[in-house]
N, C-alpha and C positions, 0 to 999 in steps of 0.2 A: 503495500500499499504505499503512496505516494502523498506527502503533504503538499498541498498547492498553496501559495501564499495569495490572498486576495487584498485588493487596494482599499486601504483605511478609509473610514467614512464616518461622518459625524450624523448621530441619530437623534432625532425627535420622539420621544416615547410617549403615547398616551395610555392611560388606564381609567377606564370610566364603566359605570354601569348605564344600561338604556332598558326602557320598559319590555321591548319586545326587538330581539336581535335580528329577526326576520325583515321585519318592518324598518329598522334603523340602516340595514344593509342595503336594502332596496331604494332608500332615500341617498345614502351615502354614494352608492353607485351612478346616480343621476348625473353629477359634474364633478365630483372631487378629482377623477383622473385627470382632467382637464386642468382643473385648478393646479394639480401637484405638478403637472410638466409646465405650467406657466412659471412656477416659482424653482423650476430646474431640480426637482426632486429626481432622484436617480431609482429609488425602489421604494415598495411599500409593503409592508407585510401586516395582514390583518388576523389577528386570532381571537378565540373565545374561550372562556373559562370552561376547563373540563367539569369542574363541580357546579359552575353557574354558569348556564349558555347566554345570560345576558350581560356578561362581564367583558369587555371588549378591549383588547390589547392593541395597539397599532403602532408599528415602528416605520416611522419615515426615515429613508437615507439621502443625505446631501452630500455635497463634496465640500462645502465651504461654510463657515458660520453665518456668513451675510445672508445666504440663501434660507439658512435655518430661522434668522431674525426675522425676514420679511416674510416668511409663512406664518411664524408663530405669532406674530404681532399683527396680522392682516384682518381686517373687518370681515372678509368673505369669511374666515374660519370661525370666527365668533359666532357669525350669523349662521353657519352651517350645522354648528354645534346645539345652536338653540332649535333649530328645524327639524334636528333629526332623533329627537326623543331621548335626549340625556335625562337619566334621573337626578344627577348631581354634577358639581363640578369636576371636571376630569383631573388627574394628577398629570401633570406634565413633567416630563426629565429631559434634561439634556445630556447624551453621551458621546465621549469621544472613544471611537473603537481602537482597541489597543492589540487586537490579533483575531484572525478570522482565518481559520484553516479549513479546508475541504479534505476530509479522509477518505 
């Protein structure tokens, strides 16, 4: 097995609960991909809680901090959060990737 080094990214991580995951996901899919491309996000990972299917974890990867700030401080993000069925304010974390290996 060979380890492959991957380019390091800056990650914006959201952790939040929604009323109904399926409804939230349908609303999310309407325009978030377009919005994320506009702020030059490189990838997005959407996960849901194993024990709580209405717990949502989103990891958005960016190449630089400026793009992270542009997205995290945007009015469109705040508007989408309100429209898509958030139960409470999301926890938002900023992370710098230290290592990412494919095994």
